[in-house]
ZADO-1210 file (C-alpha; in nm, 4 decimals, padded with zeros to 6 digits):
<atoms>
<atom x="02.5183" y="-05.7168" z="05.5903" code="MET" pos="1"/>
<atom x="02.6373" y="-05.4366" z="05.4286" code="GLY" pos="2"/>
<atom x="02.5587" y="-05.2462" z="05.0909" code="GLY" pos="3"/>
<atom x="02.3869" y="-05.4213" z="04.7758" code="GLU" pos="4"/>
<atom x="02.6667" y="-05.4841" z="04.5128" code="PRO" pos="5"/>
<atom x="02.5775" y="-05.3699" z="04.1451" code="GLU" pos="6"/>
<atom x="02.5324" y="-05.6392" z="03.8982" code="THR" pos="7"/>
<atom x="02.7313" y="-05.6424" z="03.5675" code="GLU" pos="8"/>
<atom x="02.3724" y="-05.6294" z="03.4136" code="ALA" pos="9"/>
<atom x="02.2205" y="-05.3558" z="03.6269" code="GLY" pos="10"/>
<atom x="02.5544" y="-05.1434" z="03.4974" code="GLY" pos="11"/>
<atom x="02.4903" y="-05.2427" z="03.1603" code="ARG" pos="12"/>
<atom x="02.1199" y="-05.1103" z="03.1726" code="LEU" pos="13"/>
<atom x="02.2685" y="-04.7805" z="03.3412" code="LEU" pos="14"/>
<atom x="02.4848" y="-04.6993" z="03.0724" code="ARG" pos="15"/>
<atom x="02.1959" y="-04.7665" z="02.8113" code="ARG" pos="16"/>
<atom x="01.9447" y="-04.5444" z="02.9819" code="VAL" pos="17"/>
<atom x="02.2276" y="-04.2868" z="03.0051" code="ARG" pos="18"/>
<atom x="02.2601" y="-04.2714" z="02.6483" code="VAL" pos="19"/>
<atom x="01.9171" y="-04.3497" z="02.5338" code="ALA" pos="20"/>
<atom x="01.7803" y="-04.0754" z="02.7537" code="LEU" pos="21"/>
<atom x="01.8319" y="-03.6911" z="02.7383" code="ASP" pos="22"/>
<atom x="01.7801" y="-03.4850" z="03.0545" code="PRO" pos="23"/>
<atom x="01.5343" y="-03.2485" z="02.8487" code="GLY" pos="24"/>
<atom x="01.3079" y="-02.9988" z="02.9707" code="PRO" pos="25"/>
<atom x="01.1922" y="-03.0101" z="03.3548" code="VAL" pos="26"/>
<atom x="00.8735" y="-03.1234" z="03.2837" code="HIS" pos="27"/>
<atom x="00.9156" y="-03.3187" z="02.9573" code="ASP" pos="28"/>
<atom x="00.6233" y="-03.5474" z="03.0060" code="PRO" pos="29"/>
<atom x="00.7525" y="-03.8188" z="02.7395" code="GLY" pos="30"/>
<atom x="01.0670" y="-03.8342" z="02.9696" code="GLU" pos="31"/>
<atom x="00.8721" y="-04.0669" z="03.2260" code="ALA" pos="32"/>
<atom x="00.7392" y="-04.2991" z="02.9831" code="ASP" pos="33"/>
<atom x="01.0755" y="-04.3812" z="02.8499" code="ARG" pos="34"/>
<atom x="01.2462" y="-04.4363" z="03.1895" code="ILE" pos="35"/>
<atom x="00.9380" y="-04.6611" z="03.2335" code="ALA" pos="36"/>
<atom x="00.9892" y="-04.8396" z="02.9408" code="GLY" pos="37"/>
<atom x="01.3593" y="-04.9050" z="02.9817" code="LEU" pos="38"/>
<atom x="01.2863" y="-05.0299" z="03.3336" code="LEU" pos="39"/>
<atom x="00.9561" y="-05.2381" z="03.2677" code="ARG" pos="40"/>
<atom x="01.1767" y="-05.4214" z="02.9735" code="ALA" pos="41"/>
<atom x="01.4897" y="-05.4685" z="03.2260" code="GLY" pos="42"/>
<atom x="01.2672" y="-05.6049" z="03.5047" code="ILE" pos="43"/>
<atom x="01.0679" y="-05.8569" z="03.2676" code="THR" pos="44"/>
<atom x="01.3132" y="-05.9834" z="03.0848" code="THR" pos="45"/>
<atom x="01.5674" y="-06.0921" z="03.3792" code="GLY" pos="46"/>
<atom x="01.7776" y="-05.7786" z="03.2886" code="GLU" pos="47"/>
<atom x="01.7086" y="-05.6534" z="03.6058" code="ILE" pos="48"/>
<atom x="01.6391" y="-05.9536" z="03.8551" code="PRO" pos="49"/>
<atom x="01.3903" y="-06.0012" z="04.0915" code="PRO" pos="50"/>
<atom x="01.4744" y="-05.8542" z="04.4354" code="GLY" pos="51"/>
<atom x="01.6808" y="-05.5832" z="04.3255" code="GLU" pos="52"/>
<atom x="01.7010" y="-05.2634" z="04.5132" code="LEU" pos="53"/>
<atom x="01.4736" y="-05.0000" z="04.2925" code="PHE" pos="54"/>
<atom x="01.5685" y="-04.6834" z="04.5018" code="SER" pos="55"/>
<atom x="01.9534" y="-04.7142" z="04.4735" code="SER" pos="56"/>
<atom x="01.8718" y="-04.7243" z="04.0510" code="TRP" pos="57"/>
<atom x="01.6739" y="-04.3967" z="04.1238" code="ARG" pos="58"/>
<atom x="01.9279" y="-04.2385" z="04.3309" code="VAL" pos="59"/>
<atom x="02.2012" y="-04.2761" z="04.0841" code="ARG" pos="60"/>
<atom x="01.9963" y="-04.1684" z="03.7774" code="TRP" pos="61"/>
<atom x="01.8983" y="-03.8408" z="03.9983" code="LEU" pos="62"/>
<atom x="02.2746" y="-03.7461" z="03.8865" code="MET" pos="63"/>
<atom x="02.1852" y="-03.7732" z="03.5175" code="TYR" pos="64"/>
<atom x="01.8099" y="-03.7441" z="03.4490" code="LEU" pos="65"/>
<atom x="01.5382" y="-03.5456" z="03.6046" code="ASN" pos="66"/>
<atom x="01.4146" y="-03.6559" z="03.9285" code="GLY" pos="67"/>
<atom x="01.0536" y="-03.5884" z="03.8852" code="ASN" pos="68"/>
<atom x="01.0521" y="-03.7837" z="03.5433" code="ALA" pos="69"/>
<atom x="01.2194" y="-04.0767" z="03.7458" code="ILE" pos="70"/>
<atom x="01.0016" y="-04.0595" z="04.0535" code="ARG" pos="71"/>
<atom x="00.7065" y="-04.0838" z="03.8411" code="SER" pos="72"/>
<atom x="00.8317" y="-04.3853" z="03.6164" code="ALA" pos="73"/>
<atom x="00.8955" y="-04.5679" z="03.9360" code="GLY" pos="74"/>
<atom x="00.5318" y="-04.5104" z="04.0704" code="ALA" pos="75"/>
<atom x="00.3990" y="-04.6179" z="03.7478" code="ALA" pos="76"/>
<atom x="00.5976" y="-04.9203" z="03.7506" code="LEU" pos="77"/>
<atom x="00.4481" y="-04.9518" z="04.0951" code="ARG" pos="78"/>
<atom x="00.0983" y="-04.9654" z="03.9916" code="ARG" pos="79"/>
<atom x="00.2137" y="-05.2065" z="03.7391" code="GLU" pos="80"/>
<atom x="00.3098" y="-05.4357" z="04.0419" code="GLY" pos="81"/>
<atom x="00.6368" y="-05.5139" z="03.9299" code="ILE" pos="82"/>
<atom x="00.8132" y="-05.2818" z="04.1718" code="VAL" pos="83"/>
<atom x="00.7178" y="-05.3358" z="04.5389" code="PHE" pos="84"/>
<atom x="00.7921" y="-05.1616" z="04.8722" code="CYS" pos="85"/>
<atom x="00.9388" y="-05.3403" z="05.1858" code="HIS" pos="86"/>
<atom x="01.0429" y="-05.1191" z="05.4368" code="ASP" pos="87"/>
<atom x="01.0269" y="-04.7985" z="05.2891" code="ARG" pos="88"/>
<atom x="01.2637" y="-04.9400" z="05.0098" code="GLU" pos="89"/>
<atom x="01.1506" y="-05.0389" z="04.6723" code="HIS" pos="90"/>
<atom x="01.2243" y="-05.3598" z="04.4972" code="TYR" pos="91"/>
<atom x="01.1792" y="-05.5079" z="04.1588" code="THR" pos="92"/>
<atom x="00.8994" y="-05.8037" z="04.1122" code="ALA" pos="93"/>
<atom x="00.8666" y="-05.9195" z="03.7729" code="PRO" pos="94"/>
<atom x="00.5968" y="-06.1549" z="03.8762" code="ALA" pos="95"/>
<atom x="00.4438" y="-05.9081" z="04.1321" code="GLY" pos="96"/>
<atom x="00.5244" y="-05.8872" z="04.5397" code="PRO" pos="97"/>
<atom x="00.6727" y="-06.2037" z="04.7029" code="PRO" pos="98"/>
<atom x="00.4291" y="-06.4583" z="04.8016" code="GLN" pos="99"/>
<atom x="00.4369" y="-06.6050" z="05.1340" code="THR" pos="100"/>
<atom x="00.4985" y="-06.9848" z="05.0032" code="PRO" pos="101"/>
<atom x="00.8002" y="-06.8798" z="04.7754" code="VAL" pos="102"/>
<atom x="00.9668" y="-06.7060" z="05.0524" code="SER" pos="103"/>
<atom x="00.9197" y="-07.0029" z="05.2861" code="ALA" pos="104"/>
<atom x="00.9983" y="-07.2783" z="05.0155" code="ARG" pos="105"/>
<atom x="01.3638" y="-07.0231" z="04.9370" code="LEU" pos="106"/>
<atom x="01.3890" y="-07.0020" z="05.3295" code="GLY" pos="107"/>
<atom x="01.3608" y="-07.4045" z="05.2924" code="ARG" pos="108"/>
<atom x="01.6161" y="-07.4335" z="05.0389" code="ALA" pos="109"/>
<atom x="01.9122" y="-07.2494" z="05.2250" code="LEU" pos="110"/>
<atom x="01.8398" y="-07.4854" z="05.5223" code="ALA" pos="111"/>
<atom x="01.8704" y="-07.7477" z="05.3206" code="GLU" pos="112"/>
<atom x="02.1920" y="-07.6066" z="05.1508" code="ALA" pos="113"/>
<atom x="02.3396" y="-07.5454" z="05.4911" code="ARG" pos="114"/>
<atom x="02.2618" y="-07.9117" z="05.5770" code="SER" pos="115"/>
<atom x="02.3944" y="-08.0755" z="05.2867" code="HIS" pos="116"/>
<atom x="02.7512" y="-07.8669" z="05.3351" code="LEU" pos="117"/>
<atom x="02.7590" y="-07.9383" z="05.7243" code="GLY" pos="118"/>
<atom x="02.7322" y="-07.5634" z="05.8233" code="ILE" pos="119"/>
<atom x="02.5341" y="-07.4209" z="06.1469" code="SER" pos="120"/>
<atom x="02.3204" y="-07.1069" z="06.1869" code="VAL" pos="121"/>
<atom x="02.6356" y="-06.9808" z="06.3965" code="ALA" pos="122"/>
<atom x="02.8972" y="-07.1265" z="06.1013" code="GLY" pos="123"/>
<atom x="02.7187" y="-06.9374" z="05.8318" code="LEU" pos="124"/>
<atom x="02.6591" y="-06.6055" z="06.0487" code="ALA" pos="125"/>
<atom x="03.0539" y="-06.6159" z="06.0988" code="ALA" pos="126"/>
<atom x="03.1401" y="-06.6142" z="05.7300" code="GLN" pos="127"/>
<atom x="02.8581" y="-06.3639" z="05.6292" code="ILE" pos="128"/>
<atom x="02.9818" y="-06.0871" z="05.9326" code="ALA" pos="129"/>
<atom x="03.2163" y="-05.8544" z="05.8278" code="ASP" pos="130"/>
<atom x="03.5050" y="-05.9415" z="06.0957" code="ASP" pos="131"/>
<atom x="03.7258" y="-05.6678" z="06.0186" code="ARG" pos="132"/>
<atom x="03.5657" y="-05.3457" z="06.2344" code="GLY" pos="133"/>
<atom x="03.6716" y="-05.1560" z="06.3701" code="PRO" pos="134"/>
<atom x="03.4684" y="-05.3073" z="06.6615" code="TRP" pos="135"/>
<atom x="03.4077" y="-05.1735" z="07.0228" code="GLY" pos="136"/>
<atom x="03.3773" y="-05.4122" z="07.2956" code="PRO" pos="137"/>
<atom x="03.1431" y="-05.6743" z="07.2153" code="GLY" pos="138"/>
<atom x="03.0902" y="-05.5188" z="06.8995" code="GLY" pos="139"/>
<atom x="03.1633" y="-05.8420" z="06.6503" code="TRP" pos="140"/>
<atom x="02.9751" y="-06.0717" z="06.8787" code="GLU" pos="141"/>
<atom x="02.6684" y="-05.8223" z="06.8765" code="HIS" pos="142"/>
<atom x="02.6847" y="-05.8015" z="06.4527" code="MET" pos="143"/>
<atom x="02.7045" y="-06.2107" z="06.4758" code="LEU" pos="144"/>
<atom x="02.4002" y="-06.2318" z="06.6991" code="MET" pos="145"/>
<atom x="02.2167" y="-05.9825" z="06.3918" code="LEU" pos="146"/>
<atom x="02.3079" y="-06.2172" z="06.1089" code="ARG" pos="147"/>
<atom x="02.2449" y="-06.5609" z="06.3256" code="MET" pos="148"/>
<atom x="01.8647" y="-06.3722" z="06.3590" code="ALA" pos="149"/>
<atom x="01.8549" y="-06.3232" z="06.0037" code="ASP" pos="150"/>
<atom x="01.9380" y="-06.6523" z="05.8900" code="ILE" pos="151"/>
<atom x="01.6645" y="-06.8063" z="06.0918" code="ILE" pos="152"/>
<atom x="01.4157" y="-06.5546" z="05.9966" code="ASP" pos="153"/>
<atom x="01.5052" y="-06.6421" z="05.6231" code="ILE" pos="154"/>
<atom x="01.4541" y="-07.0083" z="05.6602" code="GLU" pos="155"/>
<atom x="01.1396" y="-06.9109" z="05.8820" code="ALA" pos="156"/>
<atom x="01.0252" y="-06.8092" z="05.5272" code="GLY" pos="157"/>
<atom x="01.0705" y="-06.4014" z="05.5903" code="ALA" pos="158"/>
<atom x="01.1729" y="-06.2258" z="05.2562" code="TRP" pos="159"/>
<atom x="01.5219" y="-06.0627" z="05.2118" code="ARG" pos="160"/>
<atom x="01.6606" y="-05.8282" z="04.9184" code="PRO" pos="161"/>
<atom x="01.8581" y="-06.0174" z="04.6443" code="ARG" pos="162"/>
<atom x="02.1743" y="-05.8864" z="04.7566" code="TRP" pos="163"/>
<atom x="02.1508" y="-06.0602" z="05.0967" code="VAL" pos="164"/>
<atom x="02.1167" y="-06.3942" z="04.9015" code="TRP" pos="165"/>
<atom x="02.4193" y="-06.2628" z="04.6930" code="GLU" pos="166"/>
<atom x="02.6304" y="-06.2708" z="05.0458" code="TYR" pos="167"/>
<atom x="02.5048" y="-06.6006" z="05.1642" code="VAL" pos="168"/>
<atom x="02.5549" y="-06.7735" z="04.8025" code="ASP" pos="169"/>
<atom x="02.9385" y="-06.6167" z="04.8529" code="THR" pos="170"/>
<atom x="02.9297" y="-06.6984" z="05.2164" code="ALA" pos="171"/>
<atom x="02.8559" y="-07.0913" z="05.1090" code="LEU" pos="172"/>
<atom x="03.0428" y="-07.1009" z="04.8198" code="ASN" pos="173"/>
<atom x="02.7622" y="-07.2496" z="04.6091" code="VAL" pos="174"/>
<atom x="02.8954" y="-07.0935" z="04.2959" code="GLY" pos="175"/>
<atom x="02.5344" y="-06.8960" z="04.2287" code="GLY" pos="176"/>
<atom x="02.3045" y="-07.1760" z="04.3115" code="THR" pos="177"/>
<atom x="02.1055" y="-06.9928" z="04.6149" code="LEU" pos="178"/>
<atom x="02.0830" y="-06.6792" z="04.3502" code="LEU" pos="179"/>
<atom x="01.9761" y="-06.8910" z="04.0539" code="HIS" pos="180"/>
<atom x="01.6859" y="-07.0615" z="04.3040" code="ILE" pos="181"/>
<atom x="01.5989" y="-06.7046" z="04.4267" code="HIS" pos="182"/>
<atom x="01.5603" y="-06.5667" z="04.0829" code="ASP" pos="183"/>
<atom x="01.3736" y="-06.8581" z="03.9037" code="ASN" pos="184"/>
<atom x="01.1548" y="-06.8603" z="04.2519" code="LEU" pos="185"/>
<atom x="01.0623" y="-06.5171" z="04.2072" code="TYR" pos="186"/>
<atom x="01.0468" y="-06.4792" z="03.8304" code="ALA" pos="187"/>
<atom x="00.7704" y="-06.7198" z="03.8106" code="HIS" pos="188"/>
<atom x="00.6054" y="-06.6901" z="04.1825" code="GLN" pos="189"/>
<atom x="00.6245" y="-07.0279" z="04.1973" code="ALA" pos="190"/>
<atom x="00.7241" y="-07.3375" z="04.4514" code="VAL" pos="191"/>
<atom x="00.8825" y="-07.5542" z="04.2264" code="GLY" pos="192"/>
<atom x="01.1000" y="-07.3238" z="04.0157" code="ALA" pos="193"/>
<atom x="01.3891" y="-07.4209" z="04.1884" code="CYS" pos="194"/>
<atom x="01.6433" y="-07.7394" z="04.0849" code="GLY" pos="195"/>
<atom x="01.9885" y="-07.7497" z="04.1135" code="ARG" pos="196"/>
<atom x="02.1860" y="-07.9378" z="04.3898" code="ARG" pos="197"/>
<atom x="02.3953" y="-07.7705" z="04.6498" code="TYR" pos="198"/>
<atom x="02.7889" y="-07.8249" z="04.5726" code="GLU" pos="199"/>
<atom x="03.0973" y="-07.6587" z="04.6628" code="ARG" pos="200"/>
<atom x="03.2771" y="-07.4907" z="04.3788" code="VAL" pos="201"/>
</atoms>
Protein backbone atom coordinates (compact mmCIF):
# COMPACT_ATOMS: atom_id res chain seq x y z
CA MET A 1 0.00 0.00 0.00
CA GLY A 2 2.99 2.29 -0.42
CA GLY A 3 5.15 3.96 2.22
CA GLU A 4 3.89 5.47 5.44
CA PRO A 5 3.05 9.20 5.42
CA GLU A 6 4.77 11.41 7.99
CA THR A 7 2.28 12.89 10.44
CA GLU A 8 2.25 16.57 11.35
CA ALA A 9 2.77 15.66 15.00
CA GLY A 10 5.66 13.45 13.98
CA GLY A 11 7.31 16.32 12.13
CA ARG A 12 6.96 18.55 15.18
CA LEU A 13 8.53 15.93 17.42
CA LEU A 14 11.39 15.40 14.98
CA ARG A 15 12.14 19.13 15.01
CA ARG A 16 12.07 19.17 18.81
CA VAL A 17 14.47 16.23 18.96
CA ARG A 18 16.90 17.99 16.67
CA VAL A 19 16.80 21.12 18.80
CA ALA A 20 16.94 19.33 22.15
CA LEU A 21 19.78 16.93 21.37
CA ASP A 22 23.35 17.76 20.49
CA PRO A 23 25.22 15.12 18.42
CA GLY A 24 27.86 15.06 21.18
CA PRO A 25 30.61 12.49 21.55
CA VAL A 26 30.20 9.04 20.08
CA HIS A 27 29.93 7.31 23.47
CA ASP A 28 27.90 9.86 25.44
CA PRO A 29 25.94 7.58 27.81
CA GLY A 30 23.29 10.21 28.48
CA GLU A 31 22.33 10.67 24.84
CA ALA A 32 20.36 7.42 24.58
CA ASP A 33 18.49 8.30 27.76
CA ARG A 34 17.56 11.72 26.40
CA ILE A 35 16.35 10.25 23.09
CA ALA A 36 14.39 7.54 24.91
CA GLY A 37 12.82 10.15 27.18
CA LEU A 38 11.58 12.26 24.27
CA LEU A 39 10.26 9.20 22.45
CA ARG A 40 8.64 7.82 25.60
CA ALA A 41 6.83 11.10 26.17
CA GLY A 42 5.67 11.23 22.55
CA ILE A 43 4.40 7.64 22.60
CA THR A 44 2.67 7.70 25.98
CA THR A 45 0.95 11.06 25.39
CA GLY A 46 -0.26 10.12 21.91
CA GLU A 47 1.88 12.69 20.10
CA ILE A 48 3.31 9.66 18.31
CA PRO A 49 0.15 7.61 17.69
CA PRO A 50 -0.12 3.82 18.10
CA GLY A 51 1.19 1.76 15.20
CA GLU A 52 3.65 4.38 13.95
CA LEU A 53 6.61 2.87 12.11
CA PHE A 54 9.37 3.40 14.66
CA SER A 55 12.25 2.41 12.39
CA SER A 56 11.45 5.21 9.96
CA TRP A 57 11.98 7.71 12.77
CA ARG A 58 15.25 6.01 13.72
CA VAL A 59 16.60 6.10 10.18
CA ARG A 60 15.87 9.83 9.91
CA TRP A 61 17.58 10.51 13.22
CA LEU A 62 20.74 8.73 12.05
CA MET A 63 21.35 11.75 9.82
CA TYR A 64 21.50 14.06 12.85
CA LEU A 65 22.41 11.97 15.91
CA ASN A 66 24.55 9.12 17.09
CA GLY A 67 23.24 5.88 15.63
CA ASN A 68 24.38 3.77 18.59
CA ALA A 69 22.50 6.01 21.01
CA ILE A 70 19.34 5.78 18.90
CA ARG A 71 19.53 1.99 18.77
CA SER A 72 20.07 1.89 22.54
CA ALA A 73 17.05 4.13 23.07
CA GLY A 74 14.92 1.91 20.84
CA ALA A 75 16.04 -1.20 22.70
CA ALA A 76 15.09 0.40 26.02
CA LEU A 77 11.62 1.23 24.74
CA ARG A 78 11.16 -2.32 23.46
CA ARG A 79 12.04 -3.65 26.89
CA GLU A 80 9.45 -1.30 28.36
CA GLY A 81 6.86 -2.72 25.96
CA ILE A 82 5.91 0.54 24.23
CA VAL A 83 7.67 -0.42 20.99
CA PHE A 84 7.13 -3.87 19.44
CA CYS A 85 8.48 -5.85 16.49
CA HIS A 86 6.36 -7.03 13.54
CA ASP A 87 7.91 -8.52 10.37
CA ARG A 88 11.34 -7.18 11.41
CA GLU A 89 10.04 -3.62 11.74
CA HIS A 90 9.36 -1.76 14.97
CA TYR A 91 6.14 0.10 15.82
CA THR A 92 4.90 2.26 18.66
CA ALA A 93 2.55 0.63 21.18
CA PRO A 94 1.64 2.87 24.13
CA ALA A 95 -0.46 0.14 25.80
CA GLY A 96 1.76 -2.75 24.77
CA PRO A 97 1.82 -4.94 21.63
CA PRO A 98 -1.54 -5.27 19.82
CA GLN A 99 -3.88 -7.81 21.38
CA THR A 100 -5.82 -10.18 19.14
CA PRO A 101 -9.32 -9.14 20.39
CA VAL A 102 -8.47 -5.48 19.76
CA SER A 103 -7.24 -6.13 16.21
CA ALA A 104 -10.34 -8.24 15.58
CA ARG A 105 -12.59 -5.40 16.79
CA LEU A 106 -10.82 -2.97 14.46
CA GLY A 107 -11.29 -5.40 11.59
CA ARG A 108 -15.01 -5.54 12.36
CA ALA A 109 -15.10 -1.74 12.39
CA LEU A 110 -13.75 -1.71 8.83
CA ALA A 111 -16.30 -4.30 7.72
CA GLU A 112 -19.09 -2.27 9.36
CA ALA A 113 -17.87 0.90 7.67
CA ARG A 114 -17.81 -0.75 4.25
CA SER A 115 -21.27 -2.19 4.77
CA HIS A 116 -22.66 1.15 5.97
CA LEU A 117 -21.22 2.93 2.93
CA GLY A 118 -22.13 0.19 0.45
CA ILE A 119 -18.55 -0.48 -0.67
CA SER A 120 -17.35 -3.98 -1.55
CA VAL A 121 -13.93 -5.43 -0.78
CA ALA A 122 -13.05 -5.14 -4.47
CA GLY A 123 -14.33 -1.57 -4.59
CA LEU A 124 -12.24 -0.52 -1.60
CA ALA A 125 -9.19 -2.31 -2.97
CA ALA A 126 -9.56 -0.43 -6.26
CA GLN A 127 -9.60 2.89 -4.40
CA ILE A 128 -6.52 2.01 -2.34
CA ALA A 129 -4.37 0.49 -5.08
CA ASP A 130 -2.28 2.92 -7.09
CA ASP A 131 -3.49 2.64 -10.69
CA ARG A 132 -0.98 5.15 -12.05
CA GLY A 133 1.60 2.48 -12.77
CA PRO A 134 3.67 2.01 -14.75
CA TRP A 135 2.30 -1.53 -14.84
CA GLY A 136 3.24 -4.39 -17.09
CA PRO A 137 0.67 -6.80 -18.47
CA GLY A 138 -1.58 -7.93 -15.64
CA GLY A 139 0.24 -5.70 -13.13
CA TRP A 140 -2.79 -3.66 -12.09
CA GLU A 141 -4.91 -6.78 -11.67
CA HIS A 142 -2.21 -8.37 -9.52
CA MET A 143 -1.98 -5.27 -7.32
CA LEU A 144 -5.75 -5.23 -6.95
CA MET A 145 -5.73 -8.86 -5.79
CA LEU A 146 -3.03 -8.07 -3.21
CA ARG A 147 -5.05 -5.18 -1.79
CA MET A 148 -8.18 -7.35 -1.66
CA ALA A 149 -6.21 -9.94 0.31
CA ASP A 150 -5.01 -7.20 2.68
CA ILE A 151 -8.58 -6.03 3.34
CA ILE A 152 -9.83 -9.58 3.91
CA ASP A 153 -6.96 -10.23 6.35
CA ILE A 154 -7.63 -6.98 8.23
CA GLU A 155 -11.33 -7.72 8.56
CA ALA A 156 -10.43 -11.18 9.85
CA GLY A 157 -8.40 -9.57 12.64
CA ALA A 158 -4.88 -9.21 11.23
CA TRP A 159 -2.85 -6.28 12.61
CA ARG A 160 -1.60 -3.62 10.20
CA PRO A 161 0.49 -0.46 10.79
CA ARG A 162 -1.24 2.88 11.23
CA TRP A 163 -0.21 4.14 7.78
CA VAL A 164 -2.29 1.35 6.21
CA TRP A 165 -5.32 2.66 8.11
CA GLU A 166 -4.60 6.16 6.82
CA TYR A 167 -4.92 4.85 3.27
CA VAL A 168 -8.10 2.93 4.13
CA ASP A 169 -9.66 5.92 5.89
CA THR A 170 -8.85 8.17 2.92
CA ALA A 171 -10.20 5.64 0.41
CA LEU A 172 -13.49 5.38 2.32
CA ASN A 173 -13.59 9.19 2.70
CA VAL A 174 -14.74 9.00 6.32
CA GLY A 175 -12.78 11.99 7.60
CA GLY A 176 -10.48 10.24 10.07
CA THR A 177 -13.17 8.10 11.73
CA LEU A 178 -11.28 4.82 11.30
CA LEU A 179 -8.02 6.43 12.43
CA HIS A 180 -9.81 7.72 15.53
CA ILE A 181 -11.09 4.22 16.27
CA HIS A 182 -7.64 2.74 15.56
CA ASP A 183 -5.89 5.15 17.92
CA ASN A 184 -8.47 4.73 20.70
CA LEU A 185 -8.40 0.94 20.52
CA TYR A 186 -4.62 0.60 20.58
CA ALA A 187 -4.04 3.42 23.04
CA HIS A 188 -6.21 1.60 25.60
CA GLN A 189 -6.12 -2.03 24.32
CA ALA A 190 -9.84 -2.22 25.07
CA VAL A 191 -12.45 -3.42 22.59
CA GLY A 192 -14.95 -0.86 23.86
CA ALA A 193 -12.80 2.15 22.98
CA CYS A 194 -14.41 2.87 19.62
CA GLY A 195 -17.21 5.35 19.12
CA ARG A 196 -18.20 7.47 16.10
CA ARG A 197 -20.31 6.58 13.11
CA TYR A 198 -19.13 6.11 9.55
CA GLU A 199 -20.24 9.08 7.45
CA ARG A 200 -18.72 10.20 4.19
CA VAL A 201 -17.35 13.74 4.18
